[in-house]
N, C-alpha and C positions, 0 to 999 in steps of 0.2 A: 771231809766230805769231798770229793773228786770234782774238779769243775772243767776239767779238759778231757776226759775219758774219750769223747769221739775223735779228738786228733790222735791220741795215742793209740786207740784201736785201728786207726787207718794203718799203721805200721805194720799190722798183721794181716794185712788183706790186699788182694788185687782184684780190680773191679772192671768189667766191660761185658761185650756181647758179641765174641767172635764166632765164626762158623763152628759148630760142636761136632765132636767126633763120636764114633761109635763106642759103645762100652767097652772098656778094657781092664787090665789088672792094676793098672798105677793108679794114684790120686786122681780122683774126679774134680780136677782143678785146673784151670788155663792160665798158665803162668805168665804168659806174654799178654795178657788182656789189659786195654787200657780203654777208658771211655770216660765222656763226661755226663752220662746219663746218671739222673738222680730219681731214687724210687720215693715212693710215700714212706716207706719203713725209716728210710734216712732222714726225712724231714720230721718224722715223730722223734728220732733219737736226738736229732739236733735240737728240737724246740725243748725237750726235756732237759737238756744241758744247759740252754739259755735260761730256761724257768727257775732252775737251780742256781744259776749265778744270780738272777735277779732276786730271789728270795734271800739268798745269802748277803747281798749288798744292798738290801731294801731299795731295789731299783725299780719302780712301777713300770718305766718306759721298757726295759728288757723284757719284763714279764708280758707286757702288751705284745711285744713282737713275738715271743714265744707263743703266746695264745692264739695269734693270727697264723702262726705256722701250723699249729696242730688243728685249728679249724679248717684249714685248706685240705686236710687229708680226710676222707671218709673211711673210717675204721669200722669193720664189721664182726661180729662174733664168728669165731672159727669153731668148726666141729672136731679138731684134732684133740685126740686124748692123751693126756699125760700118764707115763709109768714112773714107778719108783715111790719115793718117801713124799708122796704129795696128796692133799685132800682138796676136794672141790671147795671152791671159795668165790666170794664176790670179786669184782674187779676193783678193790679199793687201792690197789697199787697203781692204776691207771689214771693219771690226771686228765680230766677233759679241759677243752678249751674254756667251756663255762666256769671251771674251777679256777683257772688261771686267770681269766678276767676278774673273777670275784677277789683273788690275791691281789690283782693290781689296784681294785678299788680301795682294799685296805691300806696298801702300801701308798697310795696317793694321799692319803689324810685330808680328804675334802679339798685338795687342789683343784679348782674349777675347771682349769685347761686341760689338766690330765684326765678328769672324769668324763669331759666332753669328748676326748679321744677314745675313751673306752666305749663310751655310747655309741660313737661311730662305727669303732670296728665291731661291736656286736651286732649292729644293723645289718651288716654285710658278710658276716663270718662264714656263710656257706657258699660264697662265690668261689667260682675257680678251682673247685675241688680235683685232686688228681687221684689217679688209682684207689682202689679200695683194699688195703691189706686186711688181713684177718688177725684177730685177737684172741688169745687164750689165757686163761688165769686160773689160780689156785694158791693153795697155802703150803710152803716148802717146809718140811720139819728141820728142826734143829740138827746140823751136820748132816742133812740129808741131800738126796739127788733126784732130781726130776728130768725126763728126757721125752722128746717128741719125735717121731719119725715121719719126716715131711718129704715129699717128692718136689724137686726142683726141676726146670726146663733147661737142658743143654744149651749152651749158647746166650743164655739170658742171665742177667744180673740177678743173684739172690742176695736178700738182705735179712737180718734177723736183729730184733731189739728187744731188749728185756729191761725190766724196772720193777724194784720193790717199794716198800713203804718206809725206807730210810732207817730199817731197824738192824740190818745185819748187812754181811759181805757176801754178796752172790756173784759167782764168777760163770762164764759162759764157755763151751767148748762145742766145736762142730765136727762131725766125722762123716765120712762118706761110707757106702754101703761096704766097702773093702775094709773097713776099720782105720782108714788114714785120717790124721787129724787134719783138718783143712784150716782152721780158723780158730783162735781162742782170744778171749777178752778177759785178763786177770788183773784186778785192781783191788782198791780198798773200800769200793762203794757197792751199791747193790743195782749199779746200772751198767749194761754191757751192750756193744754193738759189734756185729760181723757182717761182711759182704764179700762176694766171691763170685766167680763164673764158672759154673759146672762145665766139663768138657762133653758130657752126655748127660741126658735125662736119667736122673736116678735118686734115690731115697737117701736122705742125710738124717743123722741124728743130732738132735740139738739137746744137749745136756745142761743144765743149770746144777750147780753145786753151792749149797749154803754152808759157808764156812763159820758161821757165828752159832752161838750156844741158844739162840731163840728161834722158833718157827717164824716165819715171815710170809704175807701175802705177796704175789708178784703177777706180773703180766708179761705175755710174750707176744710179739707183733711180727708177722712174717708177710713177704710179698708172695 
């Protein structure tokens, strides 16, 4: 199971918010963009990475931090429809802040100090919420592909995060409307992240590929 996917994915992307250009024939990607801006999608991806670290290492404090990060982002259901080898399904692949806090309680093993930290965190886990990214979900067939066509605004940072239920290897590819590969996150887990800045407002194809021999639930979060 990968624990540093977020850092490795960063090598495949450029992020920022420059002035955007008119639509052209080249890649819809601002190569010279740089920014310290952070989107809610990135917090979702980072919290998932930290949560997995906490579970793998039985570290309730890491899980608490992950839960607080996830609770700070208000995620709403998206109306984007998937195409390909996918069936509608529950959002079982998306771990909520409440689920993370509950896992932290289990890992705490009755430690009164840690349990008190969890109680304090859950009491104010809705404060300071940032932007509202949209979430889509489904069940991806074995060796199958699912794609979403989503418009992103030129000059504004675009981010996509996907997560499965830990059953298989799912990779992510992002293509612009001209068929250019803009970003990809290929690894041995079912969690992926991509971010970039479009040069102009346009539609991008988000493609998920299940490399495993079993079907798997998944969720996709986009800004």
